C-alpha positions in Angstrom: 23.3 -31.4 8.5 21.6 -28.0 9.2 22.9 -26.0 12.1 20.0 -24.4 14.0 20.8 -21.4 16.2 18.8 -18.7 18.0 18.4 -15.1 16.7 20.6 -13.9 19.6 23.3 -16.4 18.6 23.1 -15.2 15.0 23.5 -11.6 16.1 26.6 -12.6 18.1 28.2 -13.8 14.9 28.2 -10.2 13.5 31.5 -8.5 14.3 32.5 -4.8 14.6 33.1 -3.3 11.1 31.3 -6.1 9.2 29.4 -5.6 6.0 25.9 -7.0 6.5 24.0 -7.9 3.4 20.2 -8.3 3.9 17.5 -9.6 1.7 13.8 -8.6 1.8 11.5 -5.9 0.5 9.6 -2.9 1.9 7.0 -3.6 4.5 8.1 -7.0 5.7 8.1 -8.9 2.5 10.6 -11.7 3.1 12.4 -9.4 5.6 14.5 -11.4 8.2 13.1 -9.1 10.9 13.9 -11.4 13.9 17.6 -11.4 12.9 17.7 -7.6 12.5 15.9 -7.1 15.8 18.5 -9.4 17.5 21.4 -7.3 16.2 19.7 -4.1 17.4 19.0 -5.6 20.8 22.6 -6.8 21.2 23.9 -3.3 20.4 21.6 -1.7 22.9 22.7 -4.2 25.6 26.4 -4.4 24.9 27.5 -1.7 22.4 28.4 -4.3 19.9 28.6 -4.8 17.0 29.5 -1.3 15.9 30.5 0.5 12.7 28.6 -1.9 10.4 28.0 -1.4 6.7 24.4 -2.4 5.9 23.6 -3.2 2.3 20.1 -4.1 1.1 18.8 -3.6 -2.5 15.3 -2.7 -1.3 14.2 -0.5 1.6 13.3 -2.5 4.6 10.8 -1.4 7.3 7.3 -0.6 8.5 7.9 3.1 8.3 8.6 3.1 12.1 11.2 0.9 13.8 11.1 -2.5 12.2 13.3 -3.9 9.4 16.4 -1.7 8.9 15.0 0.5 11.6 16.4 -1.9 14.2 19.9 -0.8 13.0 19.1 2.9 13.3 21.3 3.4 16.4 24.1 5.8 16.5 27.4 3.9 16.6 25.9 0.6 15.3 26.0 1.8 11.7 28.9 3.3 9.9 27.3 3.2 6.4 23.9 2.4 4.9 23.5 1.5 1.2 20.0 0.8 -0.1 17.5 1.5 -2.8 15.5 3.6 -0.4 15.2 4.7 3.2 11.5 5.5 3.0 10.6 2.4 5.0 13.2 3.1 7.7 12.9 6.8 8.8 15.4 6.2 11.6 18.1 5.5 9.0 17.1 8.6 7.1 17.4 10.6 10.3 20.9 9.4 10.9 21.8 10.4 7.4 20.2 13.9 7.7 22.1 14.4 11.1 25.4 13.3 9.5 25.7 10.3 11.8 26.3 7.8 9.0 27.6 7.5 5.5 24.4 7.2 3.5 23.9 6.2 -0.2 20.7 5.4 -2.1 21.2 3.6 -5.4 18.9 2.2 -8.0 17.1 -0.9 -6.7 17.6 -2.8 -9.9 21.3 -2.1 -10.2 21.8 -3.2 -6.7 19.8 -6.4 -7.3 21.7 -7.2 -10.4 25.0 -6.4 -8.7 24.3 -9.3 -6.3 24.6 -11.7 -9.2 27.8 -10.2 -10.4 29.2 -10.5 -6.9 28.0 -14.1 -6.7 30.0 -15.0 -9.9 33.1 -13.1 -8.8 32.8 -10.7 -11.7 34.3 -7.2 -11.1 31.0 -5.4 -10.8 27.9 -4.2 -12.8 28.3 -2.2 -16.0 25.0 -0.5 -17.0 23.5 2.7 -18.4 21.1 2.8 -15.5 21.5 6.0 -13.5 23.3 8.0 -16.1 22.5 11.7 -15.8 20.7 11.2 -12.5 21.9 11.9 -9.0 23.6 8.5 -8.8 25.9 9.5 -11.7 29.2 10.4 -10.0 29.2 13.7 -11.8 25.9 14.5 -10.1 26.5 13.1 -6.6 27.1 9.4 -6.9 24.0 8.5 -4.9 25.3 10.2 -1.7 22.7 11.3 0.8 25.1 12.5 3.5 28.2 14.7 3.4 30.1 11.9 5.3 29.7 9.6 2.3 32.9 10.3 0.5 33.8 7.0 -1.1 32.9 6.6 -4.8 30.7 3.5 -5.1 30.1 4.1 -8.8 32.4 5.1 -11.6 31.8 6.5 -15.1 33.3 4.1 -17.7 33.7 4.5 -21.5 33.1 1.2 -23.2 33.2 0.9 -27.0 32.6 4.6 -27.3 29.5 4.6 -25.1 29.2 5.9 -21.5 28.2 3.5 -18.7 28.1 3.4 -15.0 30.1 0.8 -13.1 28.7 -0.3 -9.8 31.4 -1.7 -7.5 30.9 -4.9 -5.5 30.9 -5.1 -1.7 32.9 -7.4 0.6 30.3 -9.5 2.5 30.9 -10.8 6.0 27.4 -11.8 6.9 24.2 -12.3 4.9 20.7 -12.4 6.4 18.1 -14.0 4.2 14.5 -15.3 4.8 12.4 -18.2 3.6 9.3 -20.1 4.5 10.8 -23.4 5.5 14.2 -25.1 6.0 14.7 -28.8 5.9 17.2 -30.8 8.0 19.8 -30.2 5.3 19.4 -26.4 5.3 17.5 -26.1 2.0 15.4 -23.0 2.1 12.0 -22.8 0.4 9.9 -19.6 -0.2 6.5 -21.0 -1.2 4.6 -18.8 1.3 6.5 -15.6 0.7 5.0 -12.7 -1.3 8.2 -12.2 -3.2 11.4 -14.2 -3.8 13.8 -11.3 -4.7 17.5 -12.1 -5.0 17.9 -14.4 -2.0 19.9 -17.0 -4.0 22.3 -14.4 -5.3 22.8 -12.9 -1.9 23.7 -16.3 -0.5 26.0 -17.0 -3.4 27.6 -13.6 -3.1 28.3 -14.1 0.6 29.8 -17.5 0.0 32.0 -16.2 -2.8 33.3 -13.5 -0.4 34.0 -16.0 2.4 31.1 -14.7 4.5 28.4 -16.6 6.4 24.8 -17.0 5.4 22.1 -17.1 8.1 18.5 -17.9 7.1 15.3 -17.0 9.1 12.4 -19.4 8.5 8.9 -20.0 9.9 9.2 -23.7 10.1 11.6 -26.6 10.0 10.7 -29.8 8.1 12.3 -33.2 7.6 15.0 -33.7 5.0 13.6 -34.6 1.6 10.2 -33.1 2.3 10.7 -30.0 0.2 10.0 -30.3 -3.5 13.3 -29.4 -5.2 11.6 -26.8 -7.4 10.4 -25.0 -4.3 13.9 -24.7 -2.9 15.2 -21.2 -3.6 18.5 -21.4 -1.7 20.2 -24.8 -1.5 21.5 -25.9 1.9 25.1 -26.0 0.6 25.0 -22.2 0.8 23.4 -21.9 4.3 25.6 -21.9 7.4 22.8 -21.6 10.0 19.0 -21.4 10.3 17.0 -19.4 12.8 13.4 -20.5 13.5 10.9 -17.7 13.8 7.5 -19.4 14.2 5.6 -16.1 14.5 7.0 -14.8 11.2 4.3 -12.9 9.2 4.2 -12.7 5.5 4.5 -8.9 5.7 4.4 -6.5 8.6 0.6 -6.1 8.0 -0.5 -9.5 6.8 0.1 -12.7 8.6 -0.7 -14.9 5.6 -2.3 -14.1 2.3 -2.8 -17.0 -0.1 -3.4 -14.4 -2.8 0.0 -12.9 -2.2 1.8 -16.3 -2.2 -0.2 -17.5 -5.2 -1.9 -20.4 -3.4 -5.4 -18.9 -4.1 -7.0 -16.6 -6.7 -9.1 -13.6 -5.8 -11.5 -11.7 -8.1 -9.4 -8.9 -9.3 -12.5 -6.9 -10.0 -13.1 -6.6 -6.2 -10.4 -4.0 -6.0 -12.1 -1.0 -4.3 -13.2 2.0 -6.4 -11.2 5.2 -5.8 -13.1 8.0 -4.0 -13.6 11.3 -5.9 -10.7 13.6 -5.7 -7.3 14.5 -7.4 -5.9 10.9 -7.1 -8.9 9.5 -9.0 -8.6 12.2 -11.7 -4.8 11.6 -12.2 -5.2 7.8 -12.2 -8.1 8.0 -14.7 -6.1 10.2 -17.0 -3.1 7.9 -16.8 -5.4 4.9 -17.6 -6.3 6.6 -20.9 -2.8 5.8 -22.0 -3.4 2.0 -21.7 -3.9 -0.2 -24.7 -4.8 -3.8 -25.3 -2.1 -6.1 -23.9 0.0 -3.3 -22.5 2.8 -4.5 -20.1 3.0 -1.9 -17.3 4.6 -1.1 -14.0 2.8 0.9 -11.4 5.0 2.9 -9.0 4.1 3.7 -5.5 1.9 6.6 -4.5 -0.7 8.1 -6.7 0.1 5.9 -9.6 -1.1 2.7 -7.8 -4.6 4.0 -8.5 -4.3 2.8 -12.1 -5.1 -0.7 -10.9 -8.3 0.6 -9.2 -9.4 2.4 -12.3 -8.6 -0.5 -14.5 -10.7 -2.8 -12.3 -13.6 -0.3 -12.2 -13.5 -0.1 -16.0 -13.4 -3.8 -16.4 -10.1 -3.8 -18.3 -7.7 -5.1 -15.7 -7.5 -8.5 -17.3 -6.8 -7.0 -20.7 -3.5 -5.5 -19.6 -0.5 -6.9 -17.6 0.5 -5.1 -14.5 3.9 -5.9 -13.0 6.1 -4.8 -10.1 9.8 -4.6 -9.8 10.0 -7.2 -7.0 9.1 -9.9 -9.5 5.3 -10.2 -9.7 3.8 -10.4 -13.2 0.1 -10.1 -13.7 -2.6 -9.9 -11.1 -3.1 -6.7 -9.1 -0.1 -5.0 -7.4 -0.7 -4.1 -3.8 -0.3 -0.6 -2.6 0.5 1.4 0.5 2.7 -0.4 3.1 2.0 -3.7 1.2 3.6 -2.4 -2.0 5.8 -5.1 -3.5 3.3 -7.8 -3.2 0.6 -8.6 -5.7 -2.8 -10.3 -5.5 -3.1 -13.4 -7.6 -0.1 -12.8 -9.9 0.3 -15.1 -12.9 4.1 -15.5 -12.2 6.7 -14.6 -9.7 10.3 -14.3 -10.9 13.4 -13.4 -9.0 13.9 -9.6 -8.8 17.2 -9.4 -10.9 15.4 -11.1 -13.8 12.5 -8.7 -13.5 14.9 -5.8 -13.8 16.7 -7.4 -16.7 13.3 -7.3 -18.5 12.7 -3.7 -17.5 16.2 -2.5 -18.5 15.9 -4.3 -21.8 12.8 -2.3 -22.7 10.2 -4.9 -21.8 7.8 -2.3 -20.3 5.4 -0.6 -22.7 4.2 1.9 -20.0 5.5 3.0 -16.7 3.1 4.9 -14.4 5.2 6.6 -11.7 4.5 9.3 -9.2 6.5 12.6 -8.9 7.4 14.7 -5.9 8.4 17.5 -8.2 9.3 18.2 -11.8 11.2 21.1 -13.3 11.5 23.3 -16.4 13.9 20.8 -18.0 11.6 17.9 -17.5 13.6 16.4 -14.7 11.7 14.5 -12.0 12.6 14.1 -8.4 11.3 11.4 -6.0 14.5 10.8 -4.0 15.2 13.8 -1.8 12.9 16.7 -1.2 11.3 18.8 1.6 13.9 17.8 4.1 13.3 14.1 3.5 15.6 11.4 2.2 13.6 8.8 0.3 15.9 7.3 -2.4 15.0 6.1 -5.9 13.9 2.5 -5.2 13.2 0.9 -8.6 12.2 4.3 -10.1 15.4 4.9 -12.1 15.5 1.5 -13.8 11.7 1.6 -14.5 11.7 5.2 -15.9 14.8 4.7 -18.0 13.7 1.4 -19.5 10.0 1.9 -20.3 8.9 2.8 -23.8 6.6 5.5 -22.4 6.5 7.1 -19.0 3.5 8.7 -17.3 4.4 10.7 -14.2 1.5 11.5 -12.0 0.9 13.9 -9.1 -0.9 17.0 -8.0 0.2 20.3 -9.5 0.8 21.7 -6.0 0.7 20.5 -2.4 -0.6 22.8 0.3 -0.2 25.7 -2.0 3.5 24.9 -2.7 4.2 24.3 -6.4 5.4 20.8 -7.4 6.4 22.2 -10.8 9.7 23.9 -9.8 12.4 25.8 -11.6 15.0 23.1 -10.7 14.5 19.9 -8.8 16.5 19.2 -5.6 17.8 15.8 -7.0 17.5 14.5 -10.5 16.0 11.0 -10.3 14.9 11.2 -13.9 16.6 13.2 -16.6 14.4 15.0 -19.0 17.3 15.8 -21.3 18.5 12.1 -21.4 14.9 11.0 -22.2 14.6 13.6 -24.9 17.9 12.5 -26.5 16.7 8.9 -26.5 13.3 9.7 -28.0 11.3 8.6 -25.0 7.6 9.6 -24.7 7.0 11.3 -21.3 3.8 12.7 -19.8 3.3 14.7 -16.6 -0.3 14.2 -15.5 -1.9 16.4 -12.8 -5.5 16.9 -11.7 -5.7 20.2 -13.6 -3.3 19.9 -16.5 -1.3 17.5 -18.6 2.2 18.2 -20.0 4.3 16.4 -22.5 8.1 16.4 -22.6 9.3 18.4 -25.6 12.6 19.9 -26.8 12.3 22.8 -24.4 11.0 20.9 -21.4 7.4 20.2 -20.3 4.8 21.5 -22.8 1.2 22.1 -21.7 -1.0 20.0 -23.9 -4.3 19.6 -21.9 -6.1 21.7 -19.3 -9.1 20.8 -17.1 -12.5 22.1 -18.2 -13.2 25.3 -16.4 -9.6 25.9 -15.3 -8.0 29.3 -16.0 -4.7 28.9 -17.8 -2.9 31.7 -16.0 -4.4 31.5 -12.5 -5.1 27.7 -12.0 -2.2 26.3 -14.0 0.7 28.6 -14.7 0.1 30.5 -11.5 0.5 27.3 -9.6 3.9 26.6 -11.1 7.4 28.0 -10.4 8.2 28.2 -14.1 6.3 29.1 -17.2 5.9 26.1 -19.5 5.6 26.2 -23.3 1.9 26.0 -24.2 0.9 23.8 -27.2 -0.8 25.7 -30.0 -3.2 22.7 -30.0 -4.0 23.0 -26.3 -7.1 20.9 -25.6 -9.4 20.2 -22.7 -8.9 17.2 -20.6 -11.6 14.5 -21.1 -14.7 15.5 -19.2 -15.2 11.9 -18.2 -12.2 12.2 -15.9 -14.2 14.4 -13.6 -17.5 12.6 -13.6 -18.6 10.0 -11.0 -19.7 7.2 -13.4 -17.2 4.8 -15.1 -15.6 6.3 -18.2 -16.2 3.3 -20.4 -12.6 3.1 -21.5 -12.2 1.3 -24.9 -8.7 0.0 -25.1 -7.1 0.6 -28.5 -5.0 -2.1 -30.1 -1.3 -1.6 -30.1 1.0 -1.9 -33.1 2.4 -5.5 -32.9 5.9 -5.9 -31.7 8.3 -6.7 -34.6 8.7 -10.3 -33.4 5.0 -10.8 -33.5 4.4 -9.4 -37.0 4.9 -12.9 -38.5 1.8 -14.1 -36.6 -0.4 -11.4 -38.2 
């Protein structure tokens, strides 16, 4: 039978020095916030538990104090390992102040590592992260000087280089679902994402740890359809009821997010005039019929708005790394959810698809790019962000379109050398990957010598408006052309999607 306890009782089960593994994503998507809050409250009241290691594949928080932010107390945390700290600025501040050991690692690698840990395998062997700041030769994912342990190793396997991500000992796992029945079976039918909750529970059980699930309601035994159960009760040690649990930190319940209702995708708002609209429109010109895409956070989410305005959203497939396929990915603090997706798969499987080359196009934002074509989104301007799913997505996609403004507040975003390498231009060039850097006044393509200027905005001066706004002088294509004038007009562009070359496996249907 299920053991039901309070959040405070759950927090009391966490001991000094424990490794706490937490499920959830971003702005409250399946985040066990009541459990995290109880741990934070207990520490404030008693000074325990202290010196925890918090591990969560996705950043957790509302950008203020919720999610992992509950743990952002000096002495409570010894170490934080996550895909990103952007959702929990308190954790980032502890790292910047050298109060904790801080690591940010690829979200997909961490997600897949949960499965390896669940099976008792030695760790994750992958190419993801090679030649980026998570490569041990370039920093090993460290975001504080106190972080001295090597969590990743370079391995030679059959004459090829790989990164080996080591497993973590798990003492306590916090997961979340929609409902629990009297036998502890956990469903997730009203969640916006499912992530790797099953793998987390299995990994904790394999390590001899305990699994505590937060749910919104408790139902009689046998009332949950077995296909709706994401974590079977045999893996759950205790359940905490949180009846006021919201779907995300901003949305109490969206049937469009959970897939219980369909919305008209064409109702996505039109982007207002400005640089974001120009960049998103230029990116959309790379789309083709049936393209399978990922939209990163930031300026690149505007691709969905442009596709809706142009009436082509249903002719492409947008996905996000949390596991949504189809529909319209949400943006802002809701990023990770999707309106009316066609399918929701667990996050590790989505990254399997990405790493295996399943994406035709990835539209990602840049904080800065440099003379070698490297891109940084993980640490810049005195901020620790982390890569999230950026490294998996950018390394695995057939073509990558990085979007952003050429400068911010007069400060160049095209720099001589990025602060952290989140994407390696040299590695992409060696693998023959097509890479574009799209801005509101110029477009660059990765070439043998770095970014090459291939398009310039109508009316822009090459030296003053483009090269003068950069910290390095790029190569200029002898075939330099003007950016499409439609990008700067108010009316829809009338995008006509070209047909793609069929994938080899589909050629037999031609």
